[in-house]
C-alpha positions in Angstrom: 6.5 20.8 26.5 6.3 21.5 30.3 3.9 24.3 29.8 1.7 22.0 27.8 1.7 19.5 30.7 0.8 22.3 33.1 -2.0 23.4 30.8 -3.3 19.8 30.6 -3.3 19.5 34.4 -5.1 22.8 34.8 -7.7 21.8 32.1 -8.4 18.6 34.0 -8.7 20.6 37.3 -11.2 23.1 35.9 -13.2 20.4 34.0 -13.4 18.3 37.3 -14.6 21.3 39.3 -17.2 22.5 36.7 -18.4 18.9 36.2 -18.6 18.1 39.9 -20.4 21.4 40.6 -22.8 20.9 37.7 -23.5 17.3 38.6 -24.1 18.2 42.3 -26.4 21.1 41.4 -28.4 18.8 39.0 -28.9 16.2 41.7 -30.0 18.7 44.3 -32.0 21.0 42.0 -35.1 22.7 43.2 -35.9 24.5 40.0 -35.2 25.2 36.3 -32.5 27.8 37.1 -30.5 25.2 38.9 -30.7 22.8 36.0 -29.7 25.5 33.5 -26.7 26.4 35.5 -25.8 22.7 36.1 -26.1 22.0 32.4 -23.9 24.9 31.5 -21.2 23.8 33.9 -21.3 20.2 32.7 -21.1 21.3 29.1 -18.2 23.6 29.9 -16.4 20.7 31.6 -16.9 18.5 28.6 -15.8 21.2 26.2 -12.6 21.7 28.2 -11.9 18.0 28.0 -12.5 17.7 24.3 -9.6 19.9 23.3 -11.8 21.6 20.6 -11.0 25.3 20.4 -9.0 25.2 23.6 -8.5 29.0 23.7 -12.2 29.7 23.5 -12.9 27.0 26.1 -10.3 28.6 28.4 -11.8 32.1 27.8 -15.3 30.9 28.7 -14.0 29.2 31.9 -12.3 32.5 32.8 -15.5 34.5 32.1 -17.6 32.1 34.2 -15.1 32.3 37.1 -15.2 36.1 36.8 -19.0 36.0 37.2 -18.7 33.6 40.2 -16.1 35.9 41.9 -18.4 38.9 41.4 -21.3 36.9 42.9 -19.2 35.8 45.9 -18.2 39.4 46.7 -21.7 40.8 46.6 -23.0 42.1 49.9 -25.2 39.6 51.8 -24.1 36.7 49.6 -25.1 34.1 52.2 -23.7 30.6 52.4 -22.4 29.0 49.3 -24.3 26.3 47.5 -21.6 26.1 44.8 -22.0 22.3 44.7 -25.8 22.1 45.0 -28.1 22.0 47.9 -27.5 18.4 49.0 -23.8 18.8 49.8 -22.6 20.8 52.8 -22.2 24.6 52.3 -19.0 26.5 53.0 -18.5 29.9 54.5 -18.7 33.0 52.4 -15.0 33.5 53.1 -14.2 29.9 51.8 -16.3 30.5 48.8 -14.4 33.7 48.0 -11.0 32.0 48.4 -12.1 29.1 46.2 -13.5 31.3 43.5 -10.5 33.6 43.5 -8.2 30.5 43.2 -10.3 29.2 40.4 -10.3 32.6 38.6 -6.5 32.6 38.9 -6.3 29.1 37.6 -8.6 29.9 34.6 -6.4 33.0 33.9 -3.2 30.9 33.8 -4.9 28.4 31.5 -5.9 31.1 29.1 -2.4 32.5 29.0 -1.0 29.0 28.5 -3.5 28.2 25.7 -2.7 31.5 23.9 1.0 30.8 24.0 0.9 27.0 23.3 1.5 25.4 19.9 1.4 21.8 21.0 -1.9 21.5 22.9 -1.4 18.3 25.0 1.6 17.6 27.1 3.8 14.6 26.7 3.1 13.3 30.2 -0.7 12.9 30.3 -0.8 10.5 33.3 1.2 12.9 35.4 -0.7 16.0 34.2 -4.1 14.3 34.8 -3.1 13.0 38.2 -1.8 16.5 39.3 -4.9 18.1 37.8 -7.3 15.8 39.7 -5.4 16.2 43.0 -5.5 20.0 42.6 -9.2 19.9 41.8 -10.0 17.7 44.8 -8.1 20.1 47.0 -10.2 23.0 45.6 -13.5 21.2 46.0 -13.0 19.3 49.2 -10.5 21.6 51.0 -13.0 24.1 52.5 -15.1 21.3 53.8 -12.1 19.6 55.4 -11.0 22.8 57.0 -14.4 23.3 58.5 -14.5 19.8 59.7 -11.0 20.0 61.3 -11.5 23.5 62.7 -14.9 23.4 64.4 -16.7 26.7 65.0 -16.9 28.5 68.3 -20.5 27.5 68.6 -19.7 23.8 68.4 -17.6 24.3 71.6 -20.4 25.9 73.5 -18.9 29.4 73.1 -20.9 32.3 71.8 
């Protein structure tokens, strides 16, 4: 049962991140490509939450995160607009860390879904709360780090 609780928390985390990213992209969209990506992320978030074919949903989340990691490690990636163009960007390094963490999270979810027979844990409130806290740390952590640790240029140093 504990692994089902962990899987539920991870599912909530990934659904929050995909939903937040898709929603932010949709609100700050400059073109059709942004809307298509935003729609895909929102649909994946909803699919994860439905519990329908959880192994396939986890596999798709893993494949999407693999694509995002590959994108983040391309040369000259530039600043991240993972959460649309209206929200602050993060550094390439923060984008890479976040995507690698999400890839690891999606990998763990797939393993848990493949080995699970129950589906949903017996502590949904705890699992959901833990999942949302983890998701918030993934989404907002890089921005908080940048805010707390100002760059050298903000101190007048070059």
